ROKOL-564238 format. One record per residue: residue number from 1; x, y, z of N, C-alpha, C, CB in turn. Coordinates in steps of 0.2 Angstrom, whole numbers. Atoms other than C-alpha are relative to their C-alpha. Glycine has a CB too. Example, Ala and Ser with C-alpha at 12.3 -4.5 7.8 and 13.67 -1.06 7.14 Angstrom:
# ROKOL-564238
+-----+-------+-------+-------+-------+-------+-------+-------+-------+-------+-------+-------+-------+
|  nr |   npx |   npy |   npz |  capx |  capy |  capz |   cpx |   cpy |   cpz |  cbpx |  cbpy |  cbpz |
+-----+-------+-------+-------+-------+-------+-------+-------+-------+-------+-------+-------+-------+
|   1 |     4 |    -6 |     0 |    62 |   -22 |    39 |     4 |     6 |     0 |    -5 |     0 |     6 |
|   2 |    -4 |    -6 |    -1 |    68 |    -5 |    36 |    -4 |     5 |     3 |     2 |     2 |    -7 |
+-----+-------+-------+-------+-------+-------+-------+-------+-------+-------+-------+-------+-------+
***
This chain:
# ROKOL-564238
+-----+-------+-------+-------+-------+-------+-------+-------+-------+-------+-------+-------+-------+
|  nr |   npx |   npy |   npz |  capx |  capy |  capz |   cpx |   cpy |   cpz |  cbpx |  cbpy |  cbpz |
+-----+-------+-------+-------+-------+-------+-------+-------+-------+-------+-------+-------+-------+
|   1 |     3 |    -6 |     0 |     0 |     0 |     0 |     4 |     7 |     0 |    -3 |     0 |     5 |
|   2 |    -3 |    -6 |     1 |    13 |    12 |     4 |     5 |     2 |    -6 |     4 |     0 |     6 |
|   3 |    -2 |     0 |     6 |    22 |     9 |   -11 |    -4 |     3 |    -6 |     2 |    -5 |    -1 |
|   4 |     5 |    -2 |     3 |     7 |    12 |   -21 |    -1 |     7 |     0 |    -4 |    -4 |     2 |
|   5 |     2 |    -7 |    -2 |     3 |    28 |   -12 |     6 |     4 |    -2 |    -2 |     2 |     8 |
|   6 |    -5 |    -4 |     2 |    20 |    34 |   -16 |     1 |     1 |    -8 |     7 |    -2 |     3 |
|   7 |     1 |     0 |     8 |    18 |    30 |   -35 |    -5 |     5 |    -2 |    -2 |    -8 |    -3 |
|   8 |     6 |    -6 |     2 |     2 |    40 |   -35 |     2 |     6 |     1 |    -7 |    -1 |     4 |
|   9 |    -3 |    -7 |    -2 |    10 |    55 |   -27 |     5 |     2 |    -6 |     4 |    -1 |     8 |
|  10 |    -4 |    -2 |     6 |    23 |    55 |   -41 |    -4 |     2 |    -5 |     5 |    -6 |    -2 |
|  11 |     5 |    -2 |     6 |    10 |    55 |   -53 |    -3 |     6 |     0 |    -4 |    -6 |    -2 |
|  12 |     3 |    -6 |    -1 |     1 |    68 |   -45 |     4 |     6 |    -1 |    -3 |     0 |     8 |
|  13 |    -4 |    -4 |     1 |    16 |    78 |   -45 |     1 |     2 |    -8 |     6 |    -2 |     2 |
|  14 |     0 |    -1 |     8 |    18 |    77 |   -64 |    -5 |     3 |    -2 |     0 |    -6 |    -3 |
|  15 |     6 |    -3 |     3 |     0 |    81 |   -67 |     0 |     7 |     3 |    -7 |    -4 |     2 |
|  16 |     0 |    -7 |    -2 |     2 |    97 |   -56 |     3 |     4 |    -4 |     3 |     0 |     7 |
|  17 |    -5 |    -5 |     5 |    15 |   103 |   -67 |    -4 |     1 |    -6 |     8 |    -3 |    -2 |
|  18 |     3 |     0 |     7 |     5 |    99 |   -84 |    -7 |     5 |     2 |    -3 |    -8 |    -2 |
|  19 |     6 |    -4 |    -1 |   -11 |   106 |   -76 |     1 |     8 |     1 |    -4 |    -3 |     7 |
|  20 |    -1 |    -6 |     0 |    -4 |   122 |   -71 |     2 |     4 |    -6 |     4 |     2 |     5 |
|  21 |    -2 |    -3 |     6 |     4 |   125 |   -87 |    -6 |     1 |    -5 |     5 |    -5 |    -3 |
|  22 |     6 |    -1 |     4 |   -13 |   122 |   -96 |    -4 |     6 |     3 |    -5 |    -7 |     1 |
|  23 |     4 |    -5 |    -4 |   -20 |   134 |   -83 |     2 |     7 |    -3 |     1 |     0 |     8 |
|  24 |    -4 |    -5 |     3 |    -7 |   147 |   -89 |    -2 |     3 |    -7 |     6 |    -2 |     1 |
|  25 |     1 |    -1 |     8 |   -10 |   145 |  -107 |    -7 |     2 |    -1 |     3 |    -7 |    -5 |
|  26 |     8 |     0 |     0 |   -29 |   143 |  -107 |    -2 |     7 |     3 |    -4 |    -6 |     4 |
|  27 |     3 |    -7 |    -2 |   -32 |   159 |   -96 |     3 |     6 |    -4 |     1 |     1 |     7 |
|  28 |    -2 |    -6 |     4 |   -20 |   170 |  -106 |    -4 |     0 |    -7 |     8 |     0 |    -2 |
|  29 |     3 |     1 |     7 |   -27 |   164 |  -123 |    -8 |     3 |    -1 |     0 |    -9 |    -1 |
|  30 |     6 |    -3 |     0 |   -45 |   166 |  -118 |    -1 |     6 |     2 |    -4 |    -4 |     3 |
|  31 |     1 |    -8 |    -2 |   -42 |   182 |  -108 |     1 |     5 |    -6 |     6 |     1 |     6 |
|  32 |    -3 |    -4 |     6 |   -34 |   190 |  -124 |    -7 |     0 |    -4 |     6 |    -4 |    -5 |
|  33 |     6 |     1 |     5 |   -49 |   183 |  -135 |    -6 |     4 |     3 |    -1 |    -7 |     0 |
|  34 |     7 |    -3 |    -3 |   -63 |   189 |  -123 |     2 |     6 |     1 |    -2 |    -3 |     6 |
|  35 |    -1 |    -8 |    -1 |   -54 |   206 |  -120 |    -2 |     3 |    -7 |     8 |     1 |     3 |
|  36 |     1 |    -3 |     7 |   -54 |   209 |  -139 |    -7 |     0 |    -1 |     3 |    -4 |    -5 |
|  37 |     6 |     0 |     2 |   -71 |   204 |  -142 |    -4 |     6 |     5 |    -3 |    -7 |     1 |
|  38 |     4 |    -5 |    -6 |   -78 |   213 |  -125 |     1 |     7 |    -2 |     3 |    -1 |     7 |
|  39 |    -2 |    -6 |     1 |   -68 |   228 |  -129 |    -4 |     4 |    -6 |     7 |    -1 |    -3 |
|  40 |     5 |    -3 |     6 |   -79 |   231 |  -145 |    -7 |     0 |     3 |     0 |    -4 |    -7 |
|  41 |     6 |     0 |    -3 |   -95 |   229 |  -134 |    -1 |     3 |     7 |    -2 |    -6 |    -1 |
|  42 |     1 |    -3 |    -7 |   -95 |   241 |  -120 |    -6 |     0 |     5 |     3 |     6 |     0 |
|  43 |     7 |     0 |    -4 |  -113 |   241 |  -116 |    -1 |    -8 |     3 |    -7 |     2 |    -5 |
|  44 |     0 |     8 |    -3 |  -112 |   221 |  -114 |     4 |    -1 |     5 |     3 |    -6 |    -6 |
|  45 |    -4 |     0 |    -6 |   -98 |   223 |  -103 |    -2 |     3 |     6 |     5 |     3 |    -2 |
|  46 |     3 |    -3 |    -6 |  -106 |   235 |   -92 |    -5 |    -5 |     3 |    -3 |     6 |    -2 |
|  47 |     5 |     4 |    -3 |  -121 |   223 |   -90 |     2 |    -6 |     3 |    -3 |    -2 |    -4 |
|  48 |    -3 |     6 |    -3 |  -109 |   208 |   -86 |     3 |     2 |     6 |     6 |    -3 |    -4 |
|  49 |    -3 |    -3 |    -7 |  -100 |   219 |   -73 |    -5 |     1 |     5 |     3 |     7 |    -1 |
|  50 |     6 |     0 |    -5 |  -117 |   223 |   -64 |    -2 |    -7 |     1 |    -6 |     4 |    -4 |
|  51 |     3 |     7 |    -2 |  -122 |   205 |   -65 |     6 |    -3 |     5 |    -1 |    -5 |    -7 |
|  52 |    -4 |     2 |    -4 |  -105 |   200 |   -57 |     0 |     4 |     7 |     6 |    -1 |    -3 |
|  53 |     1 |    -3 |    -6 |  -106 |   213 |   -44 |    -6 |    -2 |     4 |     0 |     7 |    -2 |
|  54 |     6 |     2 |    -3 |  -124 |   208 |   -40 |     1 |    -8 |     4 |    -5 |     0 |    -5 |
|  55 |    -1 |     6 |    -3 |  -117 |   190 |   -36 |     4 |     0 |     6 |     2 |    -4 |    -6 |
|  56 |    -3 |     1 |    -7 |  -106 |   194 |   -22 |    -4 |     0 |     6 |     5 |     5 |     0 |
|  57 |     5 |     1 |    -5 |  -114 |   189 |    -7 |     1 |     5 |     6 |     0 |    -9 |     3 |
|  58 |    -1 |    -4 |    -7 |  -117 |   199 |     8 |     2 |    -3 |     5 |    -7 |     3 |     2 |
|  59 |    -3 |     4 |    -6 |  -112 |   194 |    25 |    -5 |    -5 |     2 |     2 |     5 |     6 |
|  60 |     4 |     5 |    -2 |  -129 |   186 |    28 |     0 |    -5 |    -5 |    -7 |     2 |     1 |
|  61 |     1 |     5 |     6 |  -127 |   176 |    11 |     8 |    -4 |     0 |    -1 |     4 |    -8 |
|  62 |    -6 |     4 |     1 |  -109 |   169 |    14 |    -1 |    -7 |     1 |     4 |     3 |     6 |
|  63 |     0 |     8 |    -1 |  -113 |   152 |    21 |    -4 |    -2 |    -5 |    -4 |    -2 |     8 |
|  64 |     5 |     3 |     6 |  -127 |   150 |     7 |     6 |     0 |    -6 |    -6 |     6 |    -3 |
|  65 |    -5 |     0 |     5 |  -112 |   155 |    -5 |     5 |    -6 |     1 |     3 |     7 |    -1 |
|  66 |    -4 |     5 |    -2 |  -100 |   143 |     4 |    -2 |    -7 |    -2 |     0 |     0 |     7 |
|  67 |     2 |     8 |     1 |  -111 |   127 |     3 |    -1 |    -1 |    -7 |    -8 |    -2 |     4 |
|  68 |     2 |     1 |     7 |  -116 |   131 |   -15 |     7 |    -2 |    -4 |    -4 |     7 |    -4 |
|  69 |    -7 |     2 |     3 |   -97 |   132 |   -20 |     2 |    -6 |     2 |     4 |     5 |     2 |
|  70 |    -3 |     7 |    -3 |   -93 |   117 |   -10 |    -3 |    -5 |    -3 |    -1 |    -1 |     8 |
|  71 |     3 |     6 |     3 |  -106 |   106 |   -17 |     1 |     0 |    -6 |    -8 |     0 |     1 |
|  72 |    -1 |     0 |     7 |  -104 |   111 |   -35 |     8 |    -2 |    -2 |    -1 |     7 |    -2 |
|  73 |    -8 |     2 |     2 |   -84 |   109 |   -35 |     1 |    -7 |     2 |     7 |     6 |     4 |
|  74 |     0 |     7 |    -1 |   -85 |    93 |   -25 |    -4 |    -5 |    -5 |    -3 |    -1 |     7 |
|  75 |     2 |     3 |     4 |   -97 |    87 |   -37 |     3 |    -1 |    -7 |    -7 |     3 |     0 |
|  76 |    -6 |     0 |     6 |   -85 |    92 |   -52 |     5 |    -5 |     0 |     2 |     6 |    -1 |
|  77 |    -6 |     4 |    -1 |   -71 |    83 |   -45 |    -2 |    -8 |     1 |     3 |     3 |     6 |
|  78 |     2 |     6 |     0 |   -81 |    68 |   -41 |    -2 |    -4 |    -7 |    -6 |    -1 |     6 |
|  79 |     2 |     2 |     7 |   -88 |    67 |   -58 |     6 |    -1 |    -5 |    -5 |     5 |    -3 |
|  80 |    -6 |     1 |     4 |   -70 |    68 |   -65 |     2 |    -7 |     1 |     5 |     4 |     2 |
|  81 |    -2 |     7 |    -1 |   -67 |    51 |   -57 |    -5 |    -4 |    -3 |     0 |    -2 |     7 |
|  82 |     4 |     3 |     4 |   -83 |    45 |   -64 |     2 |    -2 |    -7 |    -6 |     3 |     1 |
|  83 |    -2 |     0 |     6 |   -78 |    50 |   -80 |     6 |    -4 |    -2 |     1 |     6 |    -2 |
|  84 |    -6 |     3 |     0 |   -61 |    42 |   -78 |    -1 |    -8 |    -1 |     3 |     1 |     6 |
|  85 |     2 |     6 |     1 |   -70 |    25 |   -78 |    -3 |    -1 |    -7 |    -4 |    -1 |     6 |
|  86 |     1 |     0 |     6 |   -74 |    28 |   -96 |     5 |    -2 |    -3 |    -3 |     5 |    -3 |
|  87 |    -6 |     3 |     3 |   -61 |    18 |  -106 |     2 |     4 |    -6 |     0 |    -7 |    -1 |
|  88 |    -2 |    -5 |     6 |   -57 |    34 |  -117 |     5 |     4 |     4 |    -7 |     4 |    -4 |
|  89 |    -4 |    -4 |    -3 |   -42 |    43 |  -113 |    -1 |     8 |    -1 |     6 |    -1 |    -2 |
|  90 |     0 |    -7 |     0 |   -42 |    62 |  -108 |    -7 |     3 |     1 |     4 |     4 |    -6 |
|  91 |     7 |    -3 |    -1 |   -61 |    65 |  -106 |     0 |     3 |     6 |    -5 |    -6 |    -1 |
|  92 |     0 |    -3 |    -6 |   -57 |    68 |   -88 |     3 |     7 |     0 |     2 |    -5 |     5 |
|  93 |    -3 |    -7 |    -1 |   -47 |    84 |   -92 |    -6 |     5 |    -3 |     7 |     1 |    -5 |
|  94 |     5 |    -4 |     2 |   -63 |    91 |  -100 |    -2 |     6 |     5 |    -6 |    -4 |    -2 |
|  95 |     2 |    -5 |    -5 |   -70 |   100 |   -84 |     4 |     4 |     2 |    -3 |    -3 |     6 |
|  96 |    -6 |    -5 |    -3 |   -53 |   107 |   -79 |     1 |     4 |    -5 |     7 |    -4 |     1 |
|  97 |    -1 |    -4 |     5 |   -50 |   114 |   -96 |    -6 |     5 |    -1 |     0 |    -4 |    -7 |
|  98 |     6 |    -6 |    -1 |   -68 |   123 |   -95 |     1 |     4 |     4 |    -6 |    -2 |     0 |
|  99 |    -1 |    -5 |    -5 |   -64 |   130 |   -79 |     6 |     5 |    -2 |     2 |    -4 |     6 |
| 100 |    -5 |    -5 |     2 |   -48 |   137 |   -85 |    -2 |     5 |    -5 |     6 |    -5 |    -3 |
| 101 |     3 |    -5 |     5 |   -57 |   145 |  -100 |    -4 |     5 |     3 |    -3 |    -4 |    -4 |
| 102 |     5 |    -5 |    -3 |   -70 |   153 |   -88 |     4 |     5 |     3 |    -6 |    -3 |     5 |
| 103 |    -4 |    -4 |    -3 |   -56 |   160 |   -78 |     3 |     6 |    -5 |     5 |    -4 |     4 |
| 104 |    -2 |    -5 |     5 |   -49 |   168 |   -94 |    -5 |     4 |    -2 |     3 |    -4 |    -7 |
| 105 |     5 |    -4 |     2 |   -66 |   174 |   -99 |     0 |     5 |     5 |    -6 |    -4 |    -2 |
| 106 |     1 |    -5 |    -5 |   -69 |   183 |   -82 |     5 |     6 |    -1 |     0 |    -3 |     8 |
| 107 |    -5 |    -4 |     1 |   -52 |   191 |   -83 |     0 |     5 |    -5 |     6 |    -4 |    -1 |
| 108 |     0 |    -5 |     5 |   -55 |   198 |  -100 |    -5 |     4 |     0 |     0 |    -3 |    -6 |
| 109 |     6 |    -6 |    -1 |   -72 |   206 |   -95 |     3 |     5 |     4 |    -7 |    -3 |     3 |
| 110 |    -3 |    -6 |    -5 |   -62 |   214 |   -80 |     4 |     4 |    -5 |     4 |    -3 |     6 |
| 111 |    -4 |    -4 |     3 |   -48 |   220 |   -92 |    -4 |     5 |    -6 |     6 |    -6 |    -3 |
| 112 |     3 |    -4 |     5 |   -61 |   227 |  -105 |    -4 |     5 |     4 |    -5 |    -3 |    -4 |
| 113 |     3 |    -5 |    -4 |   -70 |   236 |   -91 |     4 |     4 |     4 |    -5 |    -3 |     4 |
| 114 |    -3 |    -3 |    -4 |   -57 |   241 |   -79 |     8 |     0 |    -2 |    -1 |    -3 |     7 |
| 115 |    -6 |    -1 |     2 |   -41 |   240 |   -90 |     5 |    -7 |     2 |     2 |     6 |     3 |
| 116 |    -5 |     6 |    -2 |   -26 |   228 |   -88 |     2 |    -1 |     8 |     8 |     1 |    -4 |
| 117 |    -2 |     0 |    -7 |   -22 |   233 |   -70 |    -5 |    -2 |     3 |     2 |     6 |     2 |
| 118 |     5 |     3 |    -3 |   -40 |   230 |   -66 |    -1 |    -8 |     0 |    -5 |     3 |    -2 |
| 119 |     0 |     8 |     2 |   -39 |   212 |   -73 |     5 |    -3 |     4 |     1 |    -2 |    -6 |
| 120 |    -6 |     3 |    -3 |   -23 |   209 |   -64 |    -2 |     0 |     8 |     6 |     5 |    -2 |
| 121 |     2 |     1 |    -5 |   -31 |   214 |   -48 |    -5 |    -4 |     2 |    -1 |     5 |     2 |
| 122 |     6 |     5 |    -1 |   -46 |   204 |   -50 |     3 |    -7 |     1 |    -6 |     1 |    -6 |
| 123 |    -5 |     6 |     0 |   -33 |   190 |   -53 |     2 |    -2 |     7 |     7 |     1 |    -4 |
| 124 |    -4 |     1 |    -5 |   -23 |   193 |   -38 |    -5 |     0 |     7 |     6 |     6 |     1 |
| 125 |     5 |     0 |    -5 |   -38 |   197 |   -26 |    -6 |    -5 |     0 |    -3 |     6 |     1 |
| 126 |     6 |     4 |     0 |   -53 |   187 |   -32 |     1 |    -7 |    -4 |    -5 |     4 |    -4 |
| 127 |    -1 |     8 |     3 |   -46 |   171 |   -41 |     6 |    -3 |     3 |     1 |    -1 |    -8 |
| 128 |    -5 |     4 |    -3 |   -29 |   167 |   -34 |     0 |    -2 |     6 |     6 |     2 |    -1 |
| 129 |     0 |     3 |    -8 |   -32 |   166 |   -15 |    -4 |    -8 |     0 |    -5 |     7 |     5 |
| 130 |     3 |     7 |     0 |   -45 |   151 |   -18 |     2 |    -3 |    -6 |    -7 |     0 |     0 |
| 131 |    -2 |     4 |     7 |   -40 |   147 |   -36 |     6 |    -5 |     1 |     2 |     4 |    -6 |
| 132 |    -6 |     5 |    -1 |   -23 |   140 |   -31 |    -2 |    -6 |     4 |     6 |     5 |     5 |
| 133 |     2 |     7 |    -3 |   -31 |   127 |   -20 |    -5 |    -4 |    -4 |    -3 |     1 |     6 |
| 134 |     6 |     4 |     3 |   -47 |   124 |   -30 |     4 |    -3 |    -7 |    -6 |     5 |    -1 |
| 135 |    -3 |     2 |     5 |   -37 |   122 |   -46 |     5 |    -6 |     1 |     3 |     4 |    -3 |
| 136 |    -5 |     6 |    -3 |   -23 |   110 |   -37 |    -5 |    -5 |     1 |     4 |     2 |     7 |
| 137 |     4 |     5 |    -1 |   -37 |   100 |   -32 |    -3 |    -4 |    -5 |    -6 |     1 |     4 |
| 138 |     3 |     3 |     6 |   -45 |    98 |   -48 |     5 |    -4 |    -4 |    -2 |     6 |    -5 |
| 139 |    -6 |     4 |     3 |   -28 |    93 |   -55 |     1 |    -6 |     2 |     6 |     4 |     0 |
| 140 |    -1 |     7 |    -3 |   -26 |    80 |   -42 |    -6 |    -5 |    -2 |    -1 |     0 |     8 |
| 141 |     5 |     4 |     2 |   -43 |    73 |   -47 |     1 |    -3 |    -7 |    -7 |     3 |     1 |
| 142 |    -2 |     2 |     7 |   -37 |    73 |   -64 |     4 |    -6 |     0 |     3 |     6 |    -5 |
| 143 |    -5 |     4 |     0 |   -22 |    64 |   -60 |    -2 |    -8 |     3 |     5 |     3 |     3 |
| 144 |     3 |     7 |    -1 |   -32 |    50 |   -51 |    -4 |    -2 |    -4 |    -3 |     0 |     6 |
| 145 |     5 |     2 |     6 |   -45 |    49 |   -64 |     4 |    -4 |    -6 |    -3 |     6 |    -4 |
| 146 |    -4 |     2 |     6 |   -31 |    47 |   -77 |     3 |    -8 |     3 |     7 |     5 |    -1 |
| 147 |    -3 |     7 |    -1 |   -24 |    31 |   -67 |    -5 |    -4 |     0 |     4 |     0 |     6 |
| 148 |     6 |     5 |     1 |   -41 |    23 |   -66 |    -1 |    -1 |    -8 |    -7 |     4 |     3 |
| 149 |     1 |     1 |     7 |   -43 |    26 |   -83 |     5 |    -4 |    -4 |    -1 |     6 |    -3 |
| 150 |    -6 |     4 |     4 |   -26 |    19 |   -89 |    -1 |    -7 |     3 |     8 |     3 |     3 |
| 151 |     0 |     7 |    -1 |   -29 |     4 |   -79 |    -6 |    -4 |    -2 |     1 |    -1 |     6 |
| 152 |     7 |     3 |     3 |   -46 |     0 |   -85 |     1 |    -1 |    -8 |    -6 |     6 |     0 |
| 153 |    -2 |     1 |     7 |   -40 |     2 |  -103 |     4 |    -6 |    -2 |     3 |     6 |    -2 |
| 154 |    -5 |     5 |     1 |   -25 |   -10 |  -101 |    -4 |    -6 |     2 |     6 |     2 |     5 |
| 155 |     4 |     6 |    -2 |   -38 |   -22 |   -92 |    -4 |    -3 |    -6 |    -5 |     2 |     5 |
| 156 |     4 |     2 |     6 |   -48 |   -22 |  -108 |     4 |    -2 |    -5 |    -4 |     6 |    -3 |
| 157 |    -6 |     2 |     5 |   -33 |   -24 |  -119 |     2 |    -7 |     2 |     6 |     4 |     0 |
| 158 |    -2 |     7 |    -3 |   -28 |   -40 |  -107 |    -6 |    -3 |    -2 |     2 |     0 |     8 |
| 159 |     6 |     5 |     1 |   -46 |   -46 |  -110 |     0 |    -3 |    -7 |    -6 |     4 |     1 |
| 160 |    -1 |     2 |     7 |   -42 |   -47 |  -128 |     6 |    -3 |    -1 |    -1 |     6 |    -5 |
| 161 |    -6 |     4 |     1 |   -27 |   -57 |  -125 |     6 |     3 |    -4 |    -2 |    -5 |    -4 |
| 162 |    -7 |    -4 |     4 |   -13 |   -44 |  -130 |     5 |    -3 |     5 |    -1 |     8 |     0 |
| 163 |    -5 |     2 |    -5 |     1 |   -53 |  -121 |     6 |     5 |     1 |     4 |    -7 |    -3 |
| 164 |    -6 |    -5 |     0 |    14 |   -38 |  -124 |    -3 |     6 |     3 |     3 |     1 |    -7 |
| 165 |     3 |    -5 |    -3 |     3 |   -26 |  -115 |     2 |     0 |     8 |    -7 |     1 |    -1 |
| 166 |    -3 |     1 |    -7 |    11 |   -22 |   -98 |    -7 |     1 |     4 |     6 |     6 |     3 |
| 167 |     5 |     2 |    -5 |     0 |   -27 |   -84 |     0 |     7 |     6 |     3 |    -8 |     4 |
| 168 |     0 |    -6 |    -5 |    -5 |   -12 |   -72 |    -7 |    -1 |     3 |     1 |     9 |    -4 |
| 169 |     7 |     1 |    -4 |   -18 |   -18 |   -60 |    -2 |     7 |     4 |     0 |    -5 |     6 |
| 170 |     3 |    -6 |    -4 |   -29 |    -3 |   -51 |     0 |    -2 |     7 |    -7 |     2 |    -3 |
| 171 |     0 |    -2 |    -8 |   -25 |     1 |   -33 |    -6 |     4 |     2 |     6 |     3 |     2 |
| 172 |     6 |    -5 |    -3 |   -43 |     7 |   -28 |     0 |     3 |     6 |    -6 |    -4 |     0 |
| 173 |    -1 |    -3 |    -7 |   -38 |     9 |   -11 |     4 |     6 |     0 |     3 |    -5 |     5 |
| 174 |    -5 |    -5 |     0 |   -24 |    19 |   -14 |    -3 |     7 |    -4 |     7 |    -3 |    -4 |
| 175 |     4 |    -5 |     3 |   -34 |    30 |   -26 |    -6 |     4 |     5 |    -4 |    -3 |    -7 |
| 176 |     5 |    -3 |    -3 |   -48 |    32 |   -14 |     3 |     4 |     6 |    -6 |    -6 |     2 |
| 177 |    -4 |    -4 |    -6 |   -37 |    37 |     1 |     2 |     7 |    -2 |     7 |    -4 |     3 |
| 178 |    -2 |    -6 |     2 |   -29 |    51 |    -9 |    -6 |     5 |    -3 |     4 |    -1 |    -5 |
| 179 |     5 |    -4 |     2 |   -45 |    57 |   -16 |    -3 |     3 |     7 |    -6 |    -3 |    -5 |
| 180 |     3 |    -3 |    -6 |   -53 |    59 |     2 |     5 |     4 |     4 |    -3 |    -5 |     4 |
| 181 |    -5 |    -3 |    -4 |   -37 |    64 |    10 |     3 |     6 |    -3 |     6 |    -4 |     1 |
| 182 |    -3 |    -7 |     5 |   -32 |    78 |    -4 |    -6 |     3 |    -2 |     5 |    -2 |    -6 |
| 183 |     6 |    -4 |     4 |   -47 |    82 |   -15 |    -4 |     3 |     4 |    -3 |    -5 |    -5 |
| 184 |     5 |    -2 |    -4 |   -60 |    83 |    -3 |     1 |     6 |     5 |    -2 |    -6 |     4 |
| 185 |    -1 |    -5 |    -5 |   -53 |    93 |    11 |     3 |     6 |    -4 |     6 |    -2 |     5 |
| 186 |    -4 |    -6 |     4 |   -43 |   105 |    -2 |    -6 |     4 |    -2 |     5 |    -3 |    -6 |
| 187 |     6 |    -3 |     3 |   -60 |   109 |   -11 |    -3 |     4 |     5 |    -5 |    -5 |    -5 |
| 188 |     4 |    -2 |    -5 |   -68 |   112 |     5 |     3 |     7 |     3 |    -1 |    -5 |     6 |
| 189 |    -3 |    -6 |    -3 |   -55 |   125 |    11 |     1 |     5 |    -6 |     8 |    -2 |     2 |
| 190 |     0 |    -5 |     5 |   -55 |   134 |    -6 |    -7 |     2 |     1 |     1 |    -2 |    -8 |
| 191 |     7 |    -2 |     0 |   -74 |   135 |    -4 |    -1 |     6 |     6 |    -5 |    -6 |     0 |
| 192 |     0 |    -5 |    -5 |   -71 |   144 |    12 |     2 |     6 |    -1 |     3 |    -3 |     6 |
| 193 |    -2 |    -7 |     2 |   -61 |   157 |     5 |    -3 |     3 |    -5 |     7 |     0 |    -3 |
| 194 |     4 |    -5 |     6 |   -71 |   160 |   -11 |    -7 |     2 |     3 |    -1 |    -5 |    -7 |
| 195 |     7 |    -2 |    -3 |   -88 |   161 |     0 |     1 |     6 |     5 |    -4 |    -7 |     4 |
| 196 |    -1 |    -5 |    -4 |   -80 |   172 |    13 |     4 |     5 |     0 |     1 |    -3 |     5 |
| 197 |    -6 |    -4 |     1 |   -65 |   181 |     8 |     0 |     4 |    -7 |     7 |    -5 |     1 |
| 198 |     0 |    -2 |     7 |   -66 |   182 |   -11 |    -5 |     6 |    -2 |    -1 |    -6 |    -4 |
| 199 |     5 |    -4 |     1 |   -82 |   193 |   -11 |     1 |     7 |     3 |    -6 |    -2 |     1 |
| 200 |    -3 |    -5 |    -4 |   -74 |   205 |     1 |     5 |     4 |    -5 |     3 |    -3 |     7 |
| 201 |    -6 |    -3 |     4 |   -58 |   208 |   -10 |    -2 |     3 |    -6 |     5 |    -5 |    -1 |
| 202 |     1 |    -3 |     6 |   -67 |   209 |   -26 |    -4 |     7 |     0 |    -4 |    -4 |    -3 |
| 203 |     5 |    -5 |     0 |   -79 |   223 |   -20 |     6 |     6 |     0 |    -4 |     0 |     8 |
| 204 |    -5 |    -5 |     1 |   -63 |   233 |   -19 |     1 |     3 |    -7 |     6 |    -2 |     2 |
| 205 |     0 |    -1 |     6 |   -62 |   232 |   -37 |    -5 |     2 |    -4 |     3 |    -6 |    -2 |
| 206 |     6 |    -1 |     4 |   -79 |   232 |   -44 |    -3 |     7 |     2 |    -4 |    -7 |     2 |
| 207 |     4 |    -6 |    -3 |   -86 |   246 |   -32 |     4 |     6 |     0 |    -3 |    -1 |     7 |
+-----+-------+-------+-------+-------+-------+-------+-------+-------+-------+-------+-------+-------+
***
């Protein structure tokens, strides 16, 4: 068990590197594209900014926001694990890539309305504090789902009697331990920050 846990942790480290590179590239590309589009539609941008401001919970709504964020993000990561059971590679990346793109979209909106400095402030104050934990937890979920997916695909190939395919049995216990010990609590911690701290920080920019 200890050996398998060490192996999975090494894989997770590799995926964290890849995942954060994807985050950087997707955020920049989508952010620039959305900035160009939004800059030519100022009325649309004003409406979006008004909507974003209205979504920031007040003090009495923080708990509601926290639970909504927590349940949504835990559901997303758990869905990644389920998708990993579909014997098609890379499907488990979809939710993560879409999340990266959504971050770029939000930053593009802020840049069109408040300028590059405003977008940078939104990233530092409104995304980074909780995002560094939330995105890392999502990457870990992707890494675990990838290992489930690989083992299942190899099992299918062995089923069709391919003697040259390397055997890689799935250690479900090691996967489950790391999911419960890493993904679940980190997602919860990110939700606390996003629900209680992020709205306060973002109001400094929007208002």
